[in-house]
C-alpha positions, 0 to 999 in steps of 0.5 A: 900642198896639193898631192898633184905639186911636183916639188924638188929641192924647194924651200917651204918657205918660198913654197907657202909663199906662192900658196899664200899669193895665190889663195889671195887671188881671186880668179873671178870668172871661175869663182874661185882663188887661184889655189883652189884651182890647183894652177901649180902643178911643178915647183922645182929648184936645180940649177934655176928654179922652174915654176910650172903652172897650168891654167883651165884655158889660154883664154882665162882673163886672169892669167896676168893676175895669176903671174903677178901674184906669183911675181910678188911672192918671189921678190924677197925670196930669190937671190937672182930674178934671172934664174927664174923659169915661169912656164904656162900651160893650158888644160882644156877639159871636154865641157860635152860628156865625150869629145869627137875621137875617131881612131885617135886621129882627132882630139877635139875637146870642145864643139862649139855651135855659132848659129843665127835664126835668120840670115844676114846678121853677120854670123859668120864674121862673128865666127871667123873674128872669134876663132883667130881671135882664141887662136891669138891667145894661145888656144888651139882652135879649128873653124868648120864653115858647115853652110854647104849651100853658102860658104862663107870661109874660103872668101874670109880667110882668102882660100877661095879654090879648090885644092886648098885640102891635102889628103893624109893616109892613116896606114893603121886603119887604111884611111884617108883623111882631109888635112886642113889648112891653117891661117892665122893658127886656125885650122880650117875646113870648109865644102868650099875647099872641095868643090866648085863654089860658083856653082849651085849645090842641087843636094837634097837633105840626105847628101848635105848631112853626109857631106857635113859630117865628113867635114867633122869625121874625115878631117885630121883636126889634131889637137884642139882645145876649140873646134868652132862651127859656123853653122847655116841660117835657120833650123834645118837638116844640117843643124838637127844632124850634128845635135844628134851625132855630135857632142856638143860642148854648147851654142852661142846665138848671133843676132842684131838688135832689129826685132825681126832678128830677135824673134828668131833667137827664140827660135834658135834657142828653142832648137838648142833646148830640144835637142838638148845642147846648151846656149852659151850666150847671145852676141849683138852684132852690129850693135851701133856705129860710131860717127867719124865725123861727131863721135856720135853713137848711132844706133842703126839697128835699134837699141838694146833688143837683144840684150833684152831678149838675153834677159828674157831667156836667161842667156848669158850676154857674150859681148856686143859688137859694133857696126865697122866699116873695116870688119866688113872690108876685113872679111873680104879681103880675107883678113879678119880685122880682129888682129889688125883692128885693136878696137875690134880687136878688144871686142873679140877678145872679151867674148873671148874670155867669156866664152873660154870662162864659161867652158871652162866651168863646164868642164870643172864637172867632176863627171866629164873625163880627166884629160889632165895635161899632166897625166897625159905626156903624149898631150904635152909632147904633141904641142910643146908650142903651146907652152908660154915662158913668162918673164918673172921679175 
């Protein structure tokens, strides 16, 4: 058994059964078996049998397979299945060398930039639906609207108007932090919460850069596994400032299949390469339209262009999203459709799984800081609601 596992009053036959079951449970998205990932952290037999497992993310597609393997291992060894508790924690590692940390106020594990080379490809819609989908899987997620000139998040979450952000004074540093509103379990921040969005933002580059940094550093984000940053389109001041001052885990590029959008994908990828930010993958939005009347697939913006461009640039395709009217109407109403439309939700769930697995692989680098959930009791105590109890038998 691994030295990391806490054991108490446990029959060795039971331990061996769990080990053998997990050795034979592949986790294909991480290229390992479940046992080698050290997911089992505690097996304690007292009044009840308690098994605690720690996953590298709640966005792991293989979570159900791991739980099922443990279930099978216990079938013939536990007299009363009702006396078994299986708890699941997540321990998300920082995929960048260092996460944002200011006087222990912020604890953001991974900053993910969502970018597009041009406007109109649905980047903000993708960022919003992806954020709420990852939160629905159990991840701790924040969404930062970095488009100072044209903020979209207040509309997409039905939080328009000033006064959405509260203040928090840290007496130790005598600093006031902004407390982001939370909706659909996502912590939100946008310049649209602070100013009148009907008035034009006539700001020069340095003011824009300063405002964008304040939304990172002067916000009480709390403990987040992932902070998704909705960038403005293009390759301008805000992108450069964030790249220079924030430890970023990686970037996602959103595009449509048409050639004019794909040309900008190349520019966006080259920008991230120049500032040493890994591009995690490409999302093809408005990929096709399914007609209600004829049930036929219509490829309105051409076909396969983004996928071919991803191949040429050696980029992973995180997923494709169809052109669905409800996605647009949901954005206008402030209700992300990934939560209410099953088909739309499945598309975003697949993307969330791919993204979480990609970051988990990066976080398995031994040179990165160790923020183990068991080595950091404060992390467990601060967010007990992110512990799951799963039925075993």
